[in-house]
N, C-alpha and C positions, 0 to 999 in steps of 0.2 A: 503494499500499500504506499501511497505518497500523500504528502501534504499539500494543501493548497487554500486558495481564498477565493470565495465567489465575487467576482467583480462585475457581473452583469447578467441579463438574461438574453437568450436568443429567440427571437420570434421566427417561427416557420409555419406557414399556412398549409404547406404539403409535406407530409412525413411518410415514411415507409409504414405499412400496417403496424408492425411490432412497436413503433415508437407513439402510435396514436394514444392521446391523453397523458402523454408524458412531457415534463418541460425539459427545456434545454438549457443549460446555464453556461456562463463563461467563466472558466477557472484559471486563475494566475498560480501555476506551479511555484511551490516554495520548497526551500530546505528546511532542516530542523531549527534553524535560528530565524524562520520566517523571512529569509533572503530570496528574491526572485531567481529561479534557476533556468527559465526557459520562456519562450513566448506564450501568450494565454492559449488555451485549448478549450473545446466545447464538449460538454459532457451531459449525460442524462441525470436528472435529479430522481432518485430514489427515495429521499427522506424528507423532503420539503425544506431543503435548505434555503437561505436567503442571502441577498447581496450583502457583503460585510462579515459573513460566517467564514471562520476557518474550518476546514473540513479535511477529511482524508478520502482519497479516491483510489479506484483501481483502474488498470489499463488492459487492453488486449482480451483474450478470451475469458478471463476472469470477470471483467466488466460486463460482458454480455451475458453471463450467468445469473446476475440479479434481477434481469427482467424476466417476466413470467414465460414468454415464449423465448427459449433459449437459442433458437435459430435465428439470429438477428444480426444486424452489421454494427452494433454498438461496440465502440472502442474505448470509450471512457465513461465511468459511472461513480456518481457520488454515493459513498457507502456510510459516512458518518459525520456528525458535527463535533469538532473538538472543544471540549468543555475546559480541560486543563492538560497540561504536558508537562511531564517530569524529566529532567535532564541533569543528572549526577546530583548535585545539592541544590539544584535551583527549580523551583516551580514556576512555570510560564502560564499565565492564565489568558488563554484566548486571544490576546492583543500583544504584540511584540514589545511593547513598552511596559508592561506590567509584569515585573519580575520580583520574586520574593524568595528568602532563603526559607528552606524547610528546616524546621526544628527537630533535632534528633531525639 
């Protein structure tokens, strides 16, 4: 799985049948420090994520498996919203500027 941030919506009036009823989101891929690592990508929303949410997503065949009809052309699917992220002795709360020390 990979980190990302929802930066927009993609409107498509005509979709393949397996995408009908699904929202498309514009995702900014990020590393574990919330730094941009690639150009934005389009993915299927499977969890009702919104603009500004930090998310984790999957790509390739694994992405297509989260849609009911697994025979679909999905390459990127949003799998969850990040509430908190722990790295070593730091707790990062869904926004890159909110860093707190974790008490032992």
